[in-house]
N, C-alpha and C positions, 0 to 999 in steps of 0.2 A: 504493500501499500504506500504509495506516494503523495502527499498532501500538501498542496501549496498555500500559505499563507500571507495575508498582506495586509496594509493598515496603513492609516494617516497620508493619505492621498493629497486633502486638501485641496480640490479643484484645480491641481495641477496639472491639465489636458495632454501636454507634451511629455510629462515624465510620465503620467498613466498610460498612454498609447505605447510608449517604448515598453514599459512594463508587461503588458497585454502581449506585444510580438515576442516577447523573450519567454512569456509564458507558454505561448501557444506553440512554440518550438522544441518544447519539452514534453514527455509524458509523464501527466498528472493523474492520478484516480480521483482528486477531488480540491474544490478549491473553496478557501474561507476567507471573507474580508472581517477585519476586527474593527471595523468603524472608523470616523472621522473623515467621511469621503467630502466634506465641503468646510469652507473657512479659507481665509489666505489668498484668494484668489478666483478667480473670474469664471471659471468653467464647472461650476458644480451641477447643473443640469445634464451634461454632457458625461458626465462622471457616472451620476445616479441613472440615467440613460442607459447606459451600455453595461453597468453591474445588473441591472433589473433585464435586461433584455437577456443576458448570458445565465441568469438564474441563479447568480453566486449567493448563497445564505450569507448574509450580512450581519454584524452588532450594530448596535448604536454606540456612536464615539460623545464624547461628550461636547464637543462642537455640532455635531447631527441635532442636538437637541437645541442650540441656541436659534435665535429668531431676528434679534438686533442686530443693526450695522450693516454697511453696505455689501459684504460679501455673504450674510445670510439671505439678506430681502432680495437677492438675486435667485435664490430658489423656487421656483415655482411651486403653485397652491397645490397642485397633484403630488411633485415631489416631496413637498413639506409633508402632507397624507403619510406617505411611505416612510419617511424617517420617524414619524410620531408612532409607529407600528414596530419596530425593530426591536428585537429580545435584548436583554442585557447579557446575556450568557449563552453559549454552547456547549453542550456536553455530550462528547462522543464517547463509545464503548467498543473496545475493540479485544481480540484476542492475539496475544503475542506468546510464543513457546507456551501455549496451552494454558497461559494465566490472562486474566483480566486485565486490561490496561485503560484507566480511566484517563482523558484527554477533555481539559475545561478551557474553554477559550472565554477570555474576558477584555474588554478595551483598557480598564485603567486596573482593576483586580477584582477578584471574586465579591470585594467587601463594597465597593464603591467606582463609579464611572471615572472618578476624577483622580484616584489615588493611583500613584506611582510605585511599581514594583521595579526597581531599581539593582543593577548588579548587586550594590555594597548593602542592600535593606537588610537589617536586622535576620541573620538566619532561622533564627527562632522564631521569629515572627510570621516570616514566610512559610515555613513548616507548618505550623499552626494553623495558617489560612490553607494551607493546600489539604490537610487533613479535615478540615471543616468542610471543606467542597469536596471530598473525597477525590483529589486529583493526584494522578501517578505523573502528568505532564501539564504545566499550568502554560500558557501562551498569551502573550499580552502585547498592547502596543502602547500608543499614550505617550511615551518618553522621547519617543524616535530615535532612541538608543540602543542597538541590537546588544544583544549578549545570549550566551548560553551559559548556564550556570546548573550544577549537579550538586544536591543536598543530601546525602545518602543514596538513595535508590531513587530520588525524585528530581525530574527535570523543572526548570525553568526557563521559558525562552521571551526575549523580547524579539519581537520580527523587525523592530526598524519600521522605517518611514519608506513609501514608495515617492512620495512628493513634496517632503519638508525634512531631511535629515539634519538631526541636531548632534551628531558625534564626529563634526569634523572634517567628514567626506560627504562631499555633494553629491554622489552618485545616489540613484535610488537604490531600494532595498526591499527585498522581502526572503521567506524562508521556505525551504524544501524538507518537510519532515518525511522520513522514509521509516515503514516499521516492517522490516523481515526477520531477520535472524536477533537485530538489537535494533536499538534506536539512532538513528543518524540525523544530524542537523545540518542542512547546507544554508549558507547565507550568500544569497546572489546580489551582487552589486552589479547595476548600469548603469551606462554613460547616458543623458537624454539631453536634449537643447535647452539649456537653462535660459540663454539669453531669450529665449520666445516666451518663457515663464515669467523671467525677468521684467520684460518690456509690457506685457499684461498689465502686470503690478502697478509700471510707473504711467502706464497711461489709463489707470482707472483712479478711484478716489481714495483706494487702500493708501495707507502710509507707505512711503518709499523705503523706509528699513527694512521693510519684509521682503522686498529685492536683493539689498545687499546680505541679509542672514541666508537667503537662499544661495548665493553664490559660495558665503563663507561655512554653511551648513552649523550655524550654533544657533 
């Protein structure tokens, strides 16, 4: 089983189109979006339309729940209705080596859509949260900083950001999670036309510093 996980597109259509082209070149069995399709750029409706057209199971991100401000007012009424119906978590059950493997997908954390689960978040806290959620693998987004952390026999994966990285690497990022004899995590980075995304910000009422942050990935 090969699962593609992506998140935090933030209305960045050039990054999203490049991501989809890369994804389509790979053989995956399932695709999940962990939220934040909108915000920070001018193409929220195009992003949502393609995710809906492809039937990609999607979580609500914290930005998907916002409605005030230019970036959010661009979202059509129909797409706003769709965003308001998205789930907060997705739970998957697999069999791996005759053992049940529970995977929980969340935008921020299993406790809050706005909570950051960072690479250095207290280990005991993360473990307690995963036990509470009955998660062997916890996949999150929100921080835009990808990592794979192993705590005992449990795995925590931040899948990074397709459209607004914050780890100093301006390339988009998503994850391929492979379940075969073991658990394999691959971070896929891709280059895209950043200047097209930047010019869209600069030509809109959005703050120009958002453009500079795209270039610097901070």
